[in-house]
C-alpha positions as CSV (number, residue, x, y, z in Angstrom):
1,X,-18.4,37.8,4.0
2,X,-15.0,36.2,1.3
3,X,-16.5,32.5,0.4
4,X,-12.8,30.4,1.2
5,X,-12.1,27.5,-1.7
6,X,-12.6,23.5,-0.2
7,X,-9.9,21.4,0.2
8,X,-9.1,18.1,1.6
9,X,-6.1,18.0,3.9
10,X,-4.1,14.2,3.4
11,X,-2.1,13.4,6.6
12,X,0.7,11.0,5.7
13,X,4.1,9.8,7.6
14,X,5.9,10.0,3.5
15,X,4.7,11.4,0.1
16,X,7.0,11.3,-3.2
17,X,9.4,13.9,-3.0
18,X,8.6,14.8,-7.2
19,X,6.7,13.0,-9.7
20,X,9.4,11.0,-11.0
21,X,9.3,9.0,-7.4
22,X,7.4,5.6,-8.9
23,X,8.5,3.8,-5.8
24,X,6.9,5.8,-2.6
25,X,3.9,4.8,-1.6
26,X,2.6,3.9,-5.5
27,X,-1.2,2.9,-3.9
28,X,-1.2,6.5,-2.2
29,X,0.3,8.1,-5.5
30,X,-2.5,6.3,-7.9
31,X,-5.9,7.5,-5.1
32,X,-4.7,11.5,-4.8
33,X,-4.3,11.1,-9.1
34,X,-7.7,9.7,-9.1
35,X,-8.9,12.0,-6.7
36,X,-7.8,15.1,-9.0
37,X,-9.7,13.4,-12.2
38,X,-12.8,13.1,-10.5
39,X,-13.0,15.7,-8.7
40,X,-11.8,18.6,-10.2
41,X,-12.8,20.9,-8.4
42,X,-11.5,20.0,-4.8
43,X,-7.8,21.1,-4.0
44,X,-6.1,18.8,-2.0
45,X,-3.2,20.1,0.2
46,X,-0.6,17.1,2.1
47,X,1.3,17.2,5.2
48,X,4.1,15.0,5.3
49,X,5.6,14.5,8.2
50,X,8.8,12.9,8.3
51,X,9.7,12.2,4.3
52,X,11.2,14.1,2.3
53,X,14.1,14.1,4.4
54,X,13.8,18.1,4.2
55,X,11.5,20.9,5.2
56,X,10.3,22.4,2.2
57,X,6.7,23.2,-0.1
58,X,6.1,22.0,-3.1
59,X,4.3,20.8,-6.4
60,X,3.4,17.4,-7.1
61,X,0.9,16.9,-9.8
62,X,-0.7,20.3,-9.5
63,X,-1.2,19.4,-5.2
64,X,0.4,21.5,-2.5
65,X,3.1,19.1,-0.9
66,X,4.3,20.6,2.8
67,X,7.0,18.1,3.6
68,X,7.8,18.7,7.1
69,X,11.2,17.1,7.2
70,X,11.1,14.7,10.3
71,X,13.6,12.3,9.7
72,X,12.3,9.9,11.9
73,X,14.2,11.3,15.1
74,X,12.4,10.9,17.9
75,X,11.3,13.0,21.2
76,X,11.6,16.4,20.8
77,X,12.1,16.2,17.5
78,X,8.5,13.8,16.8
79,X,7.1,16.8,18.5
80,X,8.4,19.7,17.1
81,X,6.7,17.9,14.3
82,X,4.3,17.6,15.2
83,X,3.8,21.2,16.9
84,X,4.8,22.4,13.5
85,X,1.9,20.0,11.6
86,X,-0.5,21.9,13.7
87,X,0.9,25.3,12.9
88,X,-0.1,24.7,9.1
89,X,-3.4,23.1,10.2
90,X,-4.0,26.4,11.2
91,X,-3.4,28.6,8.7
92,X,-4.4,25.8,6.2
93,X,-7.6,26.3,7.9
94,X,-7.4,30.0,8.0
95,X,-7.4,30.4,4.3
96,X,-9.7,27.6,2.7
97,X,-13.0,25.9,4.1
98,X,-11.6,22.5,5.2
99,X,-13.7,19.7,3.7
100,X,-12.3,16.7,6.7
101,X,-8.7,15.2,6.9
102,X,-7.5,11.9,5.5
103,X,-5.1,10.9,7.5
104,X,-2.2,7.3,6.2
105,X,-2.4,4.9,8.9
106,X,-3.4,5.5,12.5
107,X,0.2,6.5,13.7
108,X,1.5,10.1,15.1
109,X,-0.5,11.9,11.7
110,X,-3.8,10.2,12.8
111,X,-3.3,11.9,16.0
112,X,-2.2,15.1,15.3
113,X,-5.2,15.9,12.7
114,X,-7.8,13.9,15.1
115,X,-6.6,16.5,17.6
116,X,-6.8,19.8,15.1
117,X,-10.6,17.8,13.7
118,X,-11.9,17.6,16.7
119,X,-11.0,21.1,18.2
120,X,-12.8,22.9,15.0
121,X,-15.2,20.8,14.6
122,X,-14.2,18.8,11.1
123,X,-14.2,15.5,9.5
124,X,-11.8,13.3,10.1
125,X,-10.7,10.0,8.7
126,X,-8.2,7.6,10.1
127,X,-7.2,4.7,7.2
128,X,-6.1,1.7,8.3
129,X,-3.3,0.0,6.2
130,X,-1.4,-2.7,7.7
131,X,0.0,-3.2,10.7
132,X,-1.1,-0.1,12.3
133,X,-4.1,-3.1,12.9
134,X,-1.9,-5.1,15.0
135,X,-1.7,-5.1,18.9
136,X,0.6,-2.3,20.4
137,X,-0.4,0.4,18.8
138,X,-0.3,3.6,21.8
139,X,-2.3,5.8,19.0
140,X,-5.3,4.0,19.1
141,X,-6.1,4.9,22.6
142,X,-4.4,8.6,22.2
143,X,-6.5,9.3,19.4
144,X,-9.5,7.8,22.0
145,X,-11.7,8.5,18.1
146,X,-15.0,6.5,17.3
147,X,-15.6,4.1,15.3
148,X,-17.3,6.0,12.6
149,X,-13.4,7.6,12.4
150,X,-11.7,4.5,10.6
151,X,-11.3,3.3,7.7
152,X,-10.3,-0.3,7.4
153,X,-8.2,-1.0,4.2
154,X,-9.4,-4.7,4.1
155,X,-12.0,-7.0,5.8
156,X,-8.8,-8.7,7.5
157,X,-7.8,-5.4,8.4
158,X,-11.5,-4.5,9.9
159,X,-11.1,-7.4,11.9
160,X,-8.1,-7.5,13.1
161,X,-8.7,-4.0,14.7
162,X,-11.9,-5.2,16.2
163,X,-10.3,-8.1,17.6
164,X,-7.1,-5.8,18.9
165,X,-9.2,-2.5,20.3
166,X,-12.5,-3.8,20.4
167,X,-13.6,-1.2,18.0
168,X,-14.9,-2.6,14.6
169,X,-14.2,0.5,11.6
170,X,-17.5,1.8,9.9
171,X,-16.5,2.0,6.6
172,X,-13.7,-0.6,4.6
173,X,-12.6,0.7,1.8
174,X,-9.9,-1.2,-0.2
175,X,-7.3,0.4,-2.8
176,X,-8.0,0.2,-6.0
177,X,-5.1,-0.1,-9.0
178,X,-4.8,2.2,-12.3
179,X,-5.2,0.0,-15.8
180,X,-4.1,3.0,-17.1
181,X,-0.5,2.3,-15.7
182,X,-0.2,-0.9,-17.2
183,X,1.8,-1.1,-20.6
184,X,-1.3,-1.8,-23.8
185,X,1.4,-4.7,-25.0
186,X,0.8,-8.1,-24.6
187,X,3.6,-9.6,-22.6
188,X,5.4,-12.7,-23.0
189,X,5.2,-15.3,-20.4
190,X,9.0,-15.2,-19.4
191,X,9.3,-15.2,-15.9
192,X,7.8,-19.0,-14.0
193,X,6.9,-17.6,-10.4
194,X,7.8,-13.5,-9.0
195,X,7.9,-11.9,-6.2
196,X,7.9,-8.3,-5.2
197,X,8.6,-6.6,-1.7
198,X,10.5,-5.3,1.4
199,X,12.8,-7.2,2.0
200,X,12.3,-7.4,5.7
201,X,11.4,-10.6,7.7
202,X,7.8,-9.9,8.0
203,X,7.5,-10.8,4.3
204,X,9.3,-14.8,4.7
205,X,11.0,-14.3,1.5
206,X,12.5,-17.6,2.1
207,X,9.4,-19.1,1.8
208,X,10.2,-17.9,-1.6
209,X,13.4,-19.2,-2.0
210,X,12.5,-22.6,-0.2
211,X,8.9,-23.0,-3.0
212,X,11.4,-22.5,-5.8
213,X,14.0,-24.9,-4.5
214,X,10.7,-27.7,-4.3
215,X,10.1,-27.1,-7.5
216,X,13.6,-27.5,-9.3
217,X,13.5,-30.7,-7.9
218,X,10.5,-31.6,-11.0
219,X,11.4,-28.7,-13.2
220,X,14.9,-27.7,-13.7
221,X,14.7,-24.6,-15.5
222,X,12.2,-23.1,-13.2
223,X,12.9,-19.1,-13.7
224,X,11.9,-16.8,-11.0
225,X,12.4,-13.2,-10.1
226,X,12.3,-11.4,-6.8
227,X,12.3,-7.5,-6.7
228,X,12.8,-5.0,-3.8
229,X,15.3,-4.7,-1.4
230,X,15.8,-4.5,3.0
231,X,18.1,-5.8,5.4
232,X,17.5,-9.1,4.7
233,X,19.4,-9.2,0.9
234,X,22.5,-11.2,2.2
235,X,20.8,-13.3,3.6
236,X,18.3,-13.4,1.1
237,X,21.5,-14.2,-1.9
238,X,23.3,-16.7,0.7
239,X,20.0,-18.7,0.6
240,X,20.1,-18.8,-2.8
241,X,23.3,-19.6,-3.5
242,X,23.4,-22.8,-0.6
243,X,20.3,-24.3,-2.7
244,X,22.1,-23.8,-6.0
245,X,19.2,-21.4,-7.1
246,X,21.8,-18.9,-9.0
247,X,20.4,-20.2,-12.4
248,X,17.2,-19.9,-11.1
249,X,16.5,-17.3,-9.0
250,X,17.4,-13.6,-10.0
251,X,17.8,-10.9,-7.8
252,X,16.1,-7.5,-9.3
253,X,16.7,-5.2,-6.4
254,X,14.8,-2.0,-6.0
255,X,12.8,-1.0,-8.8
256,X,10.7,1.6,-10.1
257,X,6.9,1.0,-10.1
258,X,6.1,0.8,-13.3
259,X,9.0,-1.7,-14.0
260,X,7.3,-3.6,-11.5
261,X,4.2,-3.1,-13.3
262,X,5.9,-4.4,-16.6
263,X,8.0,-7.7,-15.0
264,X,4.6,-8.5,-13.6
265,X,2.3,-8.7,-17.4
266,X,6.0,-11.6,-17.8
267,X,5.1,-13.4,-14.4
268,X,2.7,-16.4,-15.0
269,X,2.5,-17.0,-10.6
270,X,2.8,-13.9,-8.7
271,X,4.1,-15.7,-5.0
272,X,3.2,-13.2,-1.8
273,X,4.5,-15.6,1.7
274,X,4.1,-12.9,3.9
275,X,3.2,-13.4,7.7
276,X,1.2,-10.2,8.2
277,X,-0.5,-8.4,5.1
278,X,-2.8,-5.7,5.1
279,X,-4.5,-5.9,1.7
280,X,-1.4,-7.2,-0.6
281,X,-1.6,-3.6,-3.4
282,X,1.2,-5.8,-5.2
283,X,-1.4,-8.8,-5.5
284,X,-3.8,-7.0,-7.3
285,X,-1.9,-5.6,-9.4
286,X,-0.7,-8.9,-10.1
287,X,-4.1,-10.2,-10.7
288,X,-4.4,-7.6,-13.6
289,X,-1.1,-7.8,-15.1
290,X,-2.6,-12.0,-15.6
291,X,-0.8,-13.4,-13.8
292,X,-1.7,-16.0,-10.9
293,X,-1.7,-14.7,-7.5
294,X,-0.9,-17.6,-4.0
295,X,-0.1,-15.8,-1.1
296,X,-0.8,-16.8,3.1
297,X,-2.8,-14.1,3.6
298,X,-6.7,-13.5,2.8
299,X,-7.8,-9.7,2.4
300,X,-11.4,-10.2,2.0
301,X,-13.8,-12.5,2.9
302,X,-15.2,-13.2,-1.1
303,X,-13.0,-15.3,-3.2
304,X,-11.2,-13.4,-5.6
305,X,-10.8,-15.3,-9.1
306,X,-7.3,-15.8,-10.1
307,X,-6.3,-15.1,-5.9
308,X,-5.1,-18.9,-4.2
309,X,-4.9,-19.2,-0.4
310,X,-2.5,-21.4,0.5
311,X,-2.8,-22.6,4.5
312,X,1.5,-24.0,4.6
313,X,5.2,-23.7,2.5
314,X,4.1,-27.5,1.4
315,X,0.4,-26.3,0.1
316,X,1.4,-23.4,-2.1
317,X,4.2,-25.4,-3.1
318,X,1.8,-27.7,-4.4
319,X,-0.5,-25.5,-5.8
320,X,2.4,-23.4,-7.4
321,X,3.8,-26.9,-8.9
322,X,-0.5,-27.5,-10.1
323,X,-0.4,-23.8,-11.8
324,X,2.8,-24.5,-14.2
325,X,1.5,-27.9,-14.9
326,X,-2.0,-27.3,-16.0
327,X,-0.7,-22.8,-17.7
328,X,-4.1,-21.3,-17.2
329,X,-5.0,-18.9,-19.6
330,X,-3.3,-15.6,-18.9
331,X,-6.5,-13.1,-18.2
332,X,-7.0,-9.6,-16.5
333,X,-8.5,-8.8,-13.5
334,X,-9.7,-6.0,-11.7
335,X,-11.0,-6.6,-8.5
336,X,-10.6,-3.3,-6.9
337,X,-10.1,0.0,-9.8
338,X,-8.5,3.2,-8.5
339,X,-11.3,5.3,-9.5
340,X,-14.2,2.9,-7.0
341,X,-11.8,3.5,-4.0
342,X,-11.9,7.6,-5.2
343,X,-15.2,7.8,-5.5
344,X,-16.0,6.0,-1.9
345,X,-13.9,8.2,0.0
346,X,-14.8,10.8,-1.5
347,X,-18.3,10.1,-0.6
348,X,-17.3,10.0,3.0
349,X,-16.9,13.3,2.7
350,X,-20.0,14.4,1.3
351,X,-18.8,14.9,-2.5
352,X,-20.5,12.4,-5.0
353,X,-19.9,12.9,-8.8
């Protein structure tokens, strides 16, 4: 009998189209690179449902990626993507010994993976990464998966999912950061307040603008930067103009992940006014960049150094004012590392160093 090589199959809605695509799921990119580093004998195949928008097979940092080219189309097209995904899984299962399946988000990918895993007596873990824990996720009922199937990204996600679906994820694993992605050269803190993310209503960047407007009353030269793109751009630009903040707030647009980290290292405060956040990867990135972080959402139950939780816009303003006046020394804070994340995930599949 021929021994088949082991493979871990990752299923995801999207994946970088090449190794230079740093803006597509940077945290997931870091995780897979860490898996490659610490478990070099394990082959990884990534099955990407919707993005890239073309159907193709390619290599990404030595890993095989199978893009199904779904393009986020609905109805019959979506069903055809599911069918193609299942056929690829069958082919992989025939040629390899599948260590297990890991799906990012509880969505169509997790549903397809769960069906295949159950039929073939394979391990499948679904990583709850954000809005998939909110009410109205029809895939939770479709999957009918036990609590042991789920990995929560944070304590907040675990509690939200349990409250909404009466399922308490058996595992909680935050995504850590790769410290090698940061510049070793110390940066001068020339930015007072920074924010970064998709410019969508959920992120509430109008509050970011309101905070800067209030602080400008006593700090007329305050410098702020907002990085990101999205449908709220025009509205936010109008808000900046209406409050005469053109000299105080710079809209940077979409930037590479490397540029975002560089900007973070030059920021004193990272402001995250999102109304809902499963974890806030940008927040822990900013902590290691030496910034103080202020957010509304509290992802983990234990306190994190230099991460301040605000209960309202007013308390966010006052905390920012206090930090800018006190100017605490910059220090790198590493609450979670990508190395530990990779090890924790692989331990679920019975792989330990």
